[in-house]
ROZA-399859 format. One record per residue (C-alpha): z, x, y; residue in one letter; residue number from 1. Coordinates in nm, 3 decimals. Layout:
N
<seke w="Z" u="X" v="Y" dovo="A" domar="NUM"/>
...
# end
This chain:
96
<seke w="0.167" u="-0.034" v="11.133" dovo="M" domar="1"/>
<seke w="0.256" u="0.044" v="10.763" dovo="L" domar="2"/>
<seke w="0.599" u="-0.135" v="10.789" dovo="K" domar="3"/>
<seke w="0.656" u="-0.120" v="10.419" dovo="R" domar="4"/>
<seke w="0.591" u="0.219" v="10.376" dovo="T" domar="5"/>
<seke w="0.841" u="0.290" v="10.648" dovo="K" domar="6"/>
<seke w="1.079" u="0.070" v="10.505" dovo="Q" domar="7"/>
<seke w="1.039" u="0.238" v="10.151" dovo="F" domar="8"/>
<seke w="1.093" u="0.606" v="10.328" dovo="L" domar="9"/>
<seke w="1.393" u="0.491" v="10.469" dovo="R" domar="10"/>
<seke w="1.526" u="0.345" v="10.125" dovo="S" domar="11"/>
<seke w="1.482" u="0.653" v="9.976" dovo="I" domar="12"/>
<seke w="1.592" u="0.897" v="10.268" dovo="H" domar="13"/>
<seke w="1.320" u="1.061" v="10.384" dovo="Y" domar="14"/>
<seke w="1.235" u="1.119" v="10.796" dovo="D" domar="15"/>
<seke w="0.893" u="1.046" v="10.899" dovo="Y" domar="16"/>
<seke w="0.731" u="1.101" v="11.272" dovo="D" domar="17"/>
<seke w="0.455" u="0.889" v="11.391" dovo="K" domar="18"/>
<seke w="0.117" u="0.952" v="11.607" dovo="R" domar="19"/>
<seke w="-0.172" u="0.813" v="11.766" dovo="Y" domar="20"/>
<seke w="-0.503" u="0.936" v="11.798" dovo="I" domar="21"/>
<seke w="-0.795" u="0.841" v="11.970" dovo="R" domar="22"/>
<seke w="-1.110" u="1.019" v="11.869" dovo="P" domar="23"/>
<seke w="-1.342" u="1.044" v="12.131" dovo="L" domar="24"/>
<seke w="-1.679" u="1.038" v="11.922" dovo="M" domar="25"/>
<seke w="-1.587" u="0.791" v="11.665" dovo="V" domar="26"/>
<seke w="-1.526" u="0.440" v="11.731" dovo="P" domar="27"/>
<seke w="-1.155" u="0.438" v="11.492" dovo="D" domar="28"/>
<seke w="-0.845" u="0.495" v="11.591" dovo="S" domar="29"/>
<seke w="-0.615" u="0.705" v="11.364" dovo="V" domar="30"/>
<seke w="-0.260" u="0.653" v="11.307" dovo="Y" domar="31"/>
<seke w="-0.065" u="1.003" v="11.135" dovo="V" domar="32"/>
<seke w="0.253" u="0.961" v="10.931" dovo="L" domar="33"/>
<seke w="0.443" u="1.272" v="10.820" dovo="K" domar="34"/>
<seke w="0.727" u="1.246" v="10.602" dovo="F" domar="35"/>
<seke w="0.948" u="1.437" v="10.371" dovo="G" domar="36"/>
<seke w="1.256" u="1.513" v="10.301" dovo="K" domar="37"/>
<seke w="1.358" u="1.839" v="10.439" dovo="D" domar="38"/>
<seke w="1.007" u="1.914" v="10.589" dovo="H" domar="39"/>
<seke w="0.734" u="1.671" v="10.695" dovo="R" domar="40"/>
<seke w="0.463" u="1.827" v="10.518" dovo="N" domar="41"/>
<seke w="0.352" u="1.529" v="10.340" dovo="N" domar="42"/>
<seke w="0.111" u="1.294" v="10.533" dovo="R" domar="43"/>
<seke w="-0.047" u="0.963" v="10.541" dovo="V" domar="44"/>
<seke w="-0.389" u="0.927" v="10.791" dovo="V" domar="45"/>
<seke w="-0.439" u="0.574" v="10.843" dovo="V" domar="46"/>
<seke w="-0.817" u="0.488" v="11.003" dovo="K" domar="47"/>
<seke w="-0.805" u="0.161" v="11.172" dovo="Y" domar="48"/>
<seke w="-1.005" u="-0.055" v="11.414" dovo="S" domar="49"/>
<seke w="-0.973" u="-0.342" v="11.631" dovo="H" domar="50"/>
<seke w="-1.138" u="-0.691" v="11.541" dovo="T" domar="51"/>
<seke w="-1.295" u="-0.888" v="11.812" dovo="W" domar="52"/>
<seke w="-0.984" u="-1.111" v="11.843" dovo="T" domar="53"/>
<seke w="-0.766" u="-0.822" v="11.901" dovo="G" domar="54"/>
<seke w="-0.616" u="-0.787" v="11.541" dovo="R" domar="55"/>
<seke w="-0.602" u="-0.434" v="11.385" dovo="V" domar="56"/>
<seke w="-0.825" u="-0.382" v="11.053" dovo="K" domar="57"/>
<seke w="-0.695" u="-0.082" v="10.828" dovo="I" domar="58"/>
<seke w="-1.030" u="0.078" v="10.718" dovo="N" domar="59"/>
<seke w="-0.895" u="0.395" v="10.487" dovo="E" domar="60"/>
<seke w="-0.548" u="0.490" v="10.432" dovo="I" domar="61"/>
<seke w="-0.546" u="0.863" v="10.307" dovo="A" domar="62"/>
<seke w="-0.237" u="1.024" v="10.184" dovo="V" domar="63"/>
<seke w="-0.164" u="1.380" v="10.094" dovo="R" domar="64"/>
<seke w="0.137" u="1.464" v="9.924" dovo="L" domar="65"/>
<seke w="0.290" u="1.833" v="9.947" dovo="H" domar="66"/>
<seke w="0.058" u="2.063" v="9.826" dovo="K" domar="67"/>
<seke w="-0.246" u="1.859" v="9.698" dovo="Q" domar="68"/>
<seke w="-0.608" u="1.969" v="9.798" dovo="K" domar="69"/>
<seke w="-0.832" u="1.609" v="9.796" dovo="H" domar="70"/>
<seke w="-0.644" u="1.316" v="9.962" dovo="P" domar="71"/>
<seke w="-0.600" u="1.002" v="9.785" dovo="R" domar="72"/>
<seke w="-0.756" u="0.730" v="9.968" dovo="I" domar="73"/>
<seke w="-0.624" u="0.351" v="9.910" dovo="F" domar="74"/>
<seke w="-0.744" u="0.047" v="10.106" dovo="K" domar="75"/>
<seke w="-0.435" u="-0.141" v="10.102" dovo="H" domar="76"/>
<seke w="-0.080" u="-0.110" v="10.189" dovo="E" domar="77"/>
<seke w="0.035" u="-0.248" v="9.892" dovo="A" domar="78"/>
<seke w="-0.109" u="0.059" v="9.659" dovo="D" domar="79"/>
<seke w="-0.014" u="0.340" v="9.888" dovo="L" domar="80"/>
<seke w="0.341" u="0.187" v="9.809" dovo="V" domar="81"/>
<seke w="0.318" u="0.191" v="9.467" dovo="K" domar="82"/>
<seke w="0.166" u="0.548" v="9.468" dovo="Y" domar="83"/>
<seke w="0.436" u="0.660" v="9.664" dovo="L" domar="84"/>
<seke w="0.719" u="0.461" v="9.440" dovo="N" domar="85"/>
<seke w="0.529" u="0.626" v="9.142" dovo="K" domar="86"/>
<seke w="0.492" u="1.009" v="9.279" dovo="H" domar="87"/>
<seke w="0.843" u="1.015" v="9.510" dovo="L" domar="88"/>
<seke w="1.037" u="0.887" v="9.249" dovo="A" domar="89"/>
<seke w="0.941" u="1.159" v="9.023" dovo="K" domar="90"/>
<seke w="0.980" u="1.441" v="9.205" dovo="R" domar="91"/>
<seke w="1.330" u="1.305" v="9.307" dovo="A" domar="92"/>
<seke w="1.403" u="1.304" v="8.928" dovo="S" domar="93"/>
<seke w="1.253" u="1.657" v="8.889" dovo="E" domar="94"/>
<seke w="1.487" u="1.809" v="9.179" dovo="E" domar="95"/>
<seke w="1.823" u="1.652" v="9.020" dovo="E" domar="96"/>
# end
């Protein structure tokens, strides 16, 4: 899941950890991807379910970068990668 996002994070030398959560009261499963350069203080939370054929259906992708109060919500992974490319590239230029 989130193959293009993981490839993008590896290309800019960000580390990540992943975790699957299966909540008891909600039909959606949750996939959490924490990432960062030094500390893993950014996270992507994906709420997904399975169709009757067994395919994974992504319902919502929420991103919280460091110190953001409200998550940014995306429907598609391509929009997420575009957002990360814009914001993480800007942060890398500020650090240099």
